[in-house]
N, C-alpha and C positions, 0 to 999 in steps of 0.2 A: 713608630713606623717600622723599625727593624724587627720588633717583636711580632708585628702583624705579618711581615714577610716570612718569618720563621714558622708561624702557625699555618700559613697557606702552604708553604713547602712541606710541612709535616703532613698536612691533610692530603696533598697530592701523592706523597710517598705511600701513605696508608691505602689510598684508593688504588694505586698501581699494584700494590702487593695483593690486594683483594681480587683485582681483575685477573692477575696471573694465577691460573689454576695450578695446583701442585698435585702430582701423581707419582705414586711409588709403584714401580713395575718389576715383577719377576719375569724371567724368560717365558715361563708357561703362560702367565697372564698376557704378556705382549703378543704371543702367538694367538691366543683366544681373541683378543681385540682385533688383530689383523684379519682373522678368519671371519669375523662378524661384520666389521664396519669399513674395511679398506676398500678403495676403489677397485683394486684387483679382484677382491672377493665378489663384488657386485658384477664385474665383467664376466667372471667365470660362471656365476650362477645364471646369468642371462644367456651365455653361450649354451649351457646345458639345457635351459628352457627351450631354446630354439630347436635343438635336436630332439628334445622330449616331445614337443608338439608335432614335429615332422614324423616321428615314429608313431604317435597316436593317429596321425592322418593315414599312414600306411596301414595300420591295423584296421582303422575304420573302413578303408577301401576294400578290405577283404570281406566285409559284412554286406548284407543286402541293402540296397539303397532304394528309397521310395521317392519318386519325383512326380509332381503335378504340373503339367504344362497347360496353360490356359490362354485362350484368345477371347476375352470377354466380348469385344465388339469390333467388327471390321466392316466399314461401309464403303461401297464403290458407287460412283456416278461418273461415267466416262463414255467415250465413244471408242468402240473397238471394231476390228475388221472381222467379218464373218463371211462364210461361203454361202451363196444363194444357189441351191441345187436346181431350182426351177429355171433360172436364167443362166446357170453355169458360169457365174461371175462372183468375184469378191466384192462385198459392199461394206460400207461403214454403218454401224447401227449403234444407237444409244443403249446403254446398259445401266441399270440401277439395281444394286443388290446389297443384302446385309448378311454377314456371316458371324457365327459365334461357335466356339468349340473348346473341348478340353480332353486331356488324356492323363490317366493315372497309370504309372509304370513302375514296376519293380525290376531291378537289375541285380544280378549276382555274378561276379567274376569267378571263373573256373581256372585256378592257377596252374593245374597240372597240364592242361592243353592250351591255355592261353586264350580261351574263348569266353563268352558271356551268355548266360541265360537271361531271358527277359519274360515278363508277364505283364500284360497291359489291358486296359479297358478304355474305350473312348466314346465320346458322344459329340456329334456335329449338327449344327442347325444352319439352314440356308433359306433365305427368302428373296425371290426376285420380284421387282416391281415393274410396272409398265403395262403394255398390252397383254402380255402373257404372265400374269401374276400367279405365282405358285410358291408353296412351302414344302421343304423336305427335311427329314431327320435321317441322319446316318449314324448307325450304332455298331460298335464292336463290343459285345458284352464281355468277351474274354478271348485272349490270344496268348499263346505260349510259344516261345521259340528259342533258337540257339544260333549263335554266329561265331565264327573264328577263322583265322588264317590257317590253312592246312599245312603249308610248307614254310611259312614265314617265321619271323623272329618272335619269340615269346618273352615279352618283358616281365611278365608275372613270375616266371621261374627264377629270373635273376634277382628280382626284388626280394624273393623269399630268402635268398642267400645273403644279399648285401644289407638290407635294411636292419635286420636284427643285429648284425655285426656293427653297423654304424651306431646304433643306440648303445650297444655294450661299450663301444669305444667312447661315446659321449659320457657315460657314467664313469669310466676309468679316467677320462680327461678331467672330470670334475674333481675326483680325488687327487689326481696328479697335480692340478693347479692348486688345490688346497695345501698339499705338501710343499709345492714350490713357494707358496706364500710363507710357509714356515721357514724355508731356506732364506728367502729374501729378508724377512723381518728379523731373523736371527743375525744376519750380517749387519743390519741396521742397529740392532740391539748392542752388539759388541763394538761397533764403531762408536756408538755413544759411550759405552763403558770405557773404551780406550781413551776417548776424549776427556771423560770425567777423571780417569786416572791420571792423564797427562796434566790436567788442570790442578788436581790435588797435589801432584808431585811438584808442579811449578810453584804453587802457593807455599808449600812446605819449604821449597828451595829458597824462596824469597825470604822467609823467616829465618831459615838456617844461615844463608849467606849474609844476611844483615847482622845476625848475632856473631857470626865468625868475624865479620869485618870490624865490629865494635871490639871484639876480643883482640883482634889483630892490632888495633890502635893502641890498646893498653900494653900489649906485648912489645910493640914497636918503641914505645916510650922507654922501656927498660932494655931496649936493644936485643930482645929475645928473638925477633924475626927481622929480616932485611926489608929495605924499602921496596925491593922488587916483589917480595911475598905480599907485602901490604897492598901494593898496586894490583896484584893478582886477585886478592880478596875483594878489593873494591870493584874490579872488573867483573868478577863473578856475581857480585850483588847487582850491578847494572844489567848484566846479561839475564839474570834471573827475573828481573822485573819485565824486561822485554819478552822473555819467554812466556811469562804469565799472561801478558796481553795477547800474544798469539794463541796461547792455549785457550783463553777465554773466547776468542773469535771462533776457533775450531769447535769448542764445546757448544756454542750457540748454534752453529751451522749443523752439527750432528743432531742436536736436540730438535731443531726445526725439521730436519729431514725425517726423523722418526715420527714426530707428531703429524707431519703431512701424510706419511704412509699410512698411519693409523686413522687418518681422517679426523684428527682431534683439532681443537683450537690451537692456532699457531703460537699463542702466548703460553701454552701449557708448559709448566716447569716439571721436568721428568727426573725422578731419582731412580736409579737402578739398583737392584739387588742381584749380584752375580750368583749363578747356580753353583752348588757345591760340587765336590768331586763326584763324577758319575761312577756308578757301580761297574765292576768289570764285566765285559760282555764280548764273547768271541763269536764272530759271524763267519760262516763258511762261504767262500766265493762260489762254490758249486751250488749251494742252496740259494744264494742270492740270484744267481743266473737263472735257475729253474723258476723261481718266483717272478723274476722280471719277464721271462718269456710268457708266463701265464697271465700277468696282470698289467704289464706296462702298455699304455695306450699306443706307444710308438710301434710295437709289434702288430697291434690290431690295425693301425693305420696302414702298415705295409701289406697286410692281408687284404684290406679293403681295396688298395690301389691295384693289386694283382687281379682281384675279382672283377673290378671295373674294366681293366684292360682286357680280360678274357671275355667280358660281356660285349665289348666293342668288336672284338674279333668275331664272335658269334653273330652279331648283328650285321656286320658288313659281309660275312660269308653268306648268310641267308638272303640278303638283298641282292647279292650277285647272281643268285639262281632265279629260276622261275618262281612265281608266287601264285598260290591258288587260295581262294577264300570260299567259305561255305556259309550259307544262311538258310535256315528252314524255320517255318512257323506254321502252327495250326490253330484255328479259332473259328469264330462265327461272326457274321455281320448281316445287316439288314438295312433297307432304305424304305421309308414310308412317309406319308404326308402328316401323320400324327405321331406324337411321342410314344403313345401306347402301342401302336402297330409297329413301330420301329424295333420293339423288343419282342415281337410275336413271330414265331416260326423263323428263327434266324437261319441263314444259309451257312453251310460250312465254307470256311476260307482256308485254303492251303497254299503255301508259298514255299518253293524250294528253288534255290539258285546256287550255281557254282560259277565262279569267275576265275579266269586264269590270266596272269600277266607274265609274258615271256620277253626278257630283254634280247633283242636281236643284234643291234649295232649300237654300242655306246662308246666305241673307241678306247676301251679299257678303263673307263672311269670307275666302274664298280670293282674291277679287279685291283686297280690302284689303291682304292680306299681299303680293301681287304689286306693288301700287302703292308700298307702304312700301319694298320691296326696290329698286325702280327709283329712288325718291327718295334712298335711301341710297347707291346707286351714283353718282348725280349729285353728292351731297355729297362722297363719297370722291374723285371725280375732281377736283373743285375744290380740296379740301384738299390733294390730292397735288401739284397744280400750285403751290399756295402754298408747300408744303414744299420742292419742287424749287427754287423761286426763292430761298428762304432758304439752302439748301445752296450754291447757285451763288454767291450774294452772299458767303457765308462763305469760299468758296474764293478768289474774286477779291480780297477784302480781305486775307486771310492771305498770298496771294502778293505783294500790294503791300507789306504790312508787312515781309515777309521781304526783299524787294529793297532796301527803304529801310534796314533794320537793318544790312546789310553796310556801308553808307557810314557809319552812325552809330558802328559799332564802331571804325573807323579814326579818326574824329574824337574819340571818347571816349578812345582810347588816346593820341593826340597831346596832348589836353588834360591827361591825367593826368601825362604826362612833364613838360609845361610847369609844371603846378601844383606838382609835387614839387621841381623845380629852383628855382622862384620862392620857395617856402617855405623851402628850405634857405638860399637867398641872403638872404632877409629876416631869418631867425633869426640868421644870422651877423652881419648889419649891426646887429641889435638888441643883440647881445652886446657889440659894440664901441661902442655908443652912437650909431650913425648912422641908426637907424630907431626910430620911436615905437611905442607899444603898439597903437595902432589899425591901423597897417600890418601888424604881426605877426599880430594877431587875424584881420584880413581875409585874409591870405595862408594862414593855417591853415584857415579856413573853406573857402576855394577848393580847397585840397588835399583836404580831406575830401569836399567835394561832387564833385570830379573822380573820386575813388575810388568813390563810390557810383554815379555815372553810368556808369562803365566796367563795373561788375558788372551794373548794370541793362541796359546795352546787350547784354552777353553773354547775359543771361537772356532778353531779348526775342528775340534772334536764334535761340537754340536752341529756345525755345518755338514760334516761328513755323515753324521747320524741321520739328520733330516734328509740329506740327499739320497742315502740308501733307502729310506722310507719312500721317497718320491719315485725312485727307479723301480722299486719292487712292490710298492703299495702293500707293505707288510710291516706289522709292528713286531720287531724281534724281541722286544722286552717282554711282551705278553705271549708271543707266538701266535697271534691272531691276525688274519687278513683284514686289512682296513675296509675292504668292500663288504665284509660280512657284518661289520658293526656300524656302517654308515647308513643313515636314514636319508634316502634320496628325496623323500617328500619334505623332510625338514631342511634339506639342503637347497630347496628351491628358493 
């Protein structure tokens, strides 16, 4: 029975090990996975898609549109009031009729003036039933016209300024979010790297403190160390085991967080390979600022907000004044009892109309709206300047941090090598009785601190590097703008 339980337990352990996927990731591969499969990547792509189709709709609205309006069948049978001219009275009469008609129309917006050209053709059929049964066809073979507001607000002119800017901002935001994913997943990557390092240090510490405690027991027997030192070694061994358990919990949490961000199976076991020492790279703050002003979607967002505020000022200003509209058309039409005659000898149809709307008394409503729009424009301009300063400060500080981090990595790497050699030497001297417990503990703490500092220096360097890329949308390693190499169709 005992052997059967052992076989079952072994089988379960094998199945568990098979179900837990193992994955070895470098920083570059982690960023690729995040850009391809993370939920944040899906969200960014769909945000871009929404703006892309909005821009496509704007472009399509600038092209001629063809519309077919049909009324296939319309039947009336009711009692209506009619005037009886013989008796000079109104009377109710029964009416029964059938109507059918359609119109084909082409429209073209004229952005410069804000009007619209139209070209249409229509055919209508009507038949009345009852005592006076008759049939009529009404045709408009062709009619061309134009209509627009003469003094009013022209939305087309503002759309030509705002819509291309909004789409350009959407493209930059897609790149910006792509680089922001790099920043976020880099942080997750090094959090896991730190957790793995802490776990490895804790596991090594358990082995080391256990060995030192056993050595201490032997040395205590020959009175080479005191009882207090022996108890300290035992306490170190106990604390090392507790630290290992806490490090194991932290490691699992960090691994779960990275797997979730990458949209991987939650049971995936991830092993990381830390990036090597980066090559030296000096970035100018002035160059980064210039690239940020050109590419950062935050600056485009501020320009869009100012344009939209100016648009509102223009709209409320025009609406506060008198409004005049103009409509003119020329064409042909005819009415006949047969379809053939309805297209024969058409008569010229001319329509010209001018309408004027003058606000006389509105108790200052229109003027108030215009003043509100002007004040909102002033607030937007001031807020935009403040946000520009914030972005510029962020760029300058990030570039400064990046340039400093390169030197810190070299220093941290050197400190790690020295700390490892010092600990190995101190441990060896303790084993032969030439170093005390305090020196050994201090040397171990220094080694562990140097390991943490090295990983932190790498993390800060790569976070600063990808943040600069995000703020400028520029690859300083190759000297190429990210937007020039990014395929927006593949990014959909």
